[in-house]
C-alpha positions in Angstrom: 39.1 186.7 46.5 35.9 187.5 48.2 34.8 185.9 51.5 31.9 184.1 49.9 34.1 182.7 47.1 36.7 181.6 49.7 34.1 179.9 51.8 32.6 177.9 48.9 36.1 176.8 47.6 37.0 175.5 51.1 33.6 173.7 51.3 34.2 172.1 47.9 37.7 170.9 49.0 36.2 169.2 52.0 33.4 167.5 50.0 35.1 164.2 49.5 35.9 164.0 53.2 32.4 164.9 54.3 30.9 162.4 51.8 33.1 159.6 53.0 32.3 160.3 56.6 28.6 160.3 55.8 28.8 156.9 54.1 30.9 155.5 57.0 28.3 156.7 59.5 25.5 155.1 57.5 27.1 151.6 57.4 28.7 151.5 60.9 26.6 149.7 63.4 25.3 151.9 66.2 27.1 151.1 69.5 26.1 151.9 73.0 28.7 153.9 75.0 29.6 150.8 77.0 30.1 148.9 73.8 32.3 151.6 72.3 34.3 151.8 75.5 34.7 148.1 75.5 36.2 148.1 72.0 39.0 150.3 73.3 39.6 148.2 76.5 40.5 144.7 77.5 38.2 141.7 77.3 36.6 139.3 74.9 35.5 140.7 71.6 34.3 137.7 69.6 33.8 137.6 65.9 31.3 134.8 65.0 31.6 133.6 61.5 28.6 131.9 59.9 28.4 128.6 58.0 30.8 128.8 55.0 30.4 125.3 53.6 33.8 125.2 51.8 34.3 125.0 48.9 30.9 126.7 48.4 31.6 129.9 50.3 30.3 133.2 48.9 32.9 135.3 47.2 33.6 138.4 49.3 32.4 136.9 52.6 36.0 136.4 53.9 36.8 140.1 53.3 33.6 141.1 55.0 34.5 139.1 58.1 38.0 140.5 58.2 36.5 144.0 58.0 34.3 143.3 61.0 37.2 141.8 62.9 39.2 145.0 62.4 36.3 147.4 62.9 35.4 146.0 66.3 39.0 145.3 67.4 38.1 141.6 67.9 40.5 139.3 69.7 38.6 136.0 69.6 37.2 134.1 66.6 34.5 131.4 66.6 33.4 129.6 63.4 29.9 128.5 64.1 30.2 125.3 62.2 29.8 123.7 58.8 33.2 125.0 57.7 33.2 122.3 55.1 30.2 121.0 53.0 31.1 117.4 52.2 28.3 117.4 49.5 29.8 114.3 47.8 29.3 112.3 51.0 25.8 113.5 51.9 23.1 111.1 53.1 20.8 113.0 50.8 20.8 113.0 47.0 24.0 114.4 45.6 24.6 116.0 42.2 26.0 113.3 39.8 27.7 116.1 37.8 29.4 117.6 40.8 32.9 117.2 42.1 34.1 113.8 43.2 35.1 113.3 46.8 38.9 113.9 46.4 38.5 116.9 44.2 35.9 118.5 46.5 38.0 118.0 49.6 41.1 119.4 48.0 39.2 122.5 46.8 37.7 122.9 50.3 41.1 122.7 51.9 42.5 125.3 49.5 39.6 127.6 50.2 40.0 127.2 53.9 43.7 128.1 53.7 42.6 131.7 53.0 40.4 131.7 56.1 43.2 130.1 58.1 45.7 132.7 57.0 43.3 135.4 58.1 42.3 133.7 61.4 45.0 131.3 62.4 43.6 130.8 66.0 39.9 130.0 66.3 37.3 127.8 67.9 35.2 125.8 65.4 31.9 124.4 66.7 31.4 121.1 64.8 28.4 121.2 62.4 26.3 118.5 60.9 28.1 118.8 57.5 31.5 118.7 59.2 30.5 115.4 60.9 29.4 113.6 57.7 32.6 111.6 57.3 32.6 110.6 61.0 29.0 109.5 60.6 29.9 107.5 57.4 32.7 105.8 59.2 30.3 104.6 61.9 27.9 103.4 59.3 30.8 101.4 57.9 31.8 100.1 61.4 35.2 101.8 61.2 36.8 102.4 64.7 37.4 106.0 65.6 41.1 105.3 66.0 41.4 105.1 62.2 40.0 108.6 61.7 42.1 111.7 61.6 41.3 114.9 63.5 39.5 117.6 61.6 42.4 120.1 61.9 44.8 117.5 60.5 42.6 116.7 57.5 41.8 120.4 56.8 45.4 121.5 57.4 44.3 124.1 60.1 46.4 123.1 63.2 45.5 126.3 65.1 41.8 125.7 65.0 40.2 123.9 67.9 37.2 121.8 66.8 34.6 121.5 69.6 31.0 120.7 70.1 30.4 123.7 72.2 32.4 126.7 73.7 31.4 129.1 76.4 32.8 132.7 76.5 31.8 135.3 79.0 28.8 133.2 80.0 27.5 132.8 76.4 27.4 129.4 74.7 28.3 128.9 71.1 26.9 125.9 69.3 26.2 124.9 65.7 22.5 124.8 66.4 20.7 121.7 65.2 17.9 121.8 67.8 15.8 124.6 66.6 15.9 128.4 66.9 18.6 130.1 69.0 16.1 131.6 71.4 14.6 128.2 72.1 18.0 126.7 72.9 18.7 129.7 75.1 15.4 129.3 76.9 15.8 125.6 77.3 19.3 126.0 78.8 18.6 129.3 80.5 21.8 130.6 78.9 22.5 133.1 76.2 23.2 131.2 73.0 24.8 132.0 69.6 24.3 129.5 66.8 24.3 129.0 63.0 23.0 126.1 61.0 19.7 127.9 59.9 20.9 129.7 56.8 17.9 132.0 56.4 17.9 133.3 60.0 19.8 136.3 61.4 19.0 138.3 64.4 18.8 138.4 68.2 15.8 137.7 70.5 15.7 138.3 74.2 14.0 136.6 77.2 13.7 138.7 80.3 12.5 137.5 83.7 12.6 139.0 87.2 16.2 137.8 87.8 17.6 137.0 84.4 18.1 138.3 80.9 19.2 136.0 78.1 19.4 136.2 74.3 19.4 133.9 71.4 21.5 135.0 68.4 21.2 133.6 64.9 24.5 134.4 63.1 23.4 134.1 59.4 25.9 132.4 57.0 28.4 133.0 54.2 27.2 130.4 51.6 26.9 130.7 47.8 23.3 129.7 47.5 23.7 129.5 43.7 26.2 126.6 43.9 25.0 123.1 43.0 25.5 122.0 46.6 22.8 124.4 47.8 20.3 123.3 45.1 18.2 121.5 47.8 17.3 125.0 49.2 16.6 126.7 45.9 12.9 127.0 46.7 13.5 128.2 50.3 14.0 131.8 51.4 17.3 133.3 50.4 20.1 132.9 53.0 20.8 135.7 55.4 24.4 136.6 54.7 26.3 138.1 57.6 28.2 137.5 60.8 27.9 138.5 64.5 30.2 140.2 67.1 29.7 139.6 70.8 31.2 142.4 72.9 31.5 141.6 76.6 28.7 139.1 76.3 26.4 141.5 74.3 25.4 140.6 70.7 25.6 142.7 67.5 24.3 141.2 64.2 26.0 142.5 61.0 24.4 141.8 57.6 26.7 141.9 54.6 25.9 144.4 51.9 25.2 142.5 48.6 
């Protein structure tokens, strides 16, 4: 066998490997050296999961989030809120042909079990859709003592439902007060939020003695579901999640 023939046969045998590595390099987010070193070391590596609005979560979004958790060697999980939709109990018009309250809740709980199995320990910032039943109870003058905790109803005992959580000097909120960078500027504190389904990205404010960011996570909703019909004439949702490494944000859009 000639040298030229041997060379091309070896190159051909390596083609699948080279092709795979090329694709991997194209889709892997570019990290700074400090971020790459941080993945290998100790510290908080936070996966931030966008609004999922169970049972109206987009198919494939869970697998996408699990992939990012593994890729960035995350050790902390924050659901940014609206883990449940509660469409049947909305203060706005609901679909009369949609699921009844009991059926929607049971379907949401079943869908959340897959998320709970993947991420059994997590912080959940309470969103406006999560609060709907609490709000309805106040409208009906029902004392809070009669109402169960979120984790008891949703059968997720390892999830801690909170209004706000701070990790490495970064605050995580659902985000009902405008854009993330506005909240960050108002509080003079880096902020990660969801709520605004069509927004994904990070903006910075830099001063003489400070540098803060506002990160919009994106979401994981199925915008074709009847529960999202109110937004059918809006921009399409930004499907994705975020990872915060040592207090530094990375936005990751999902390939659709």
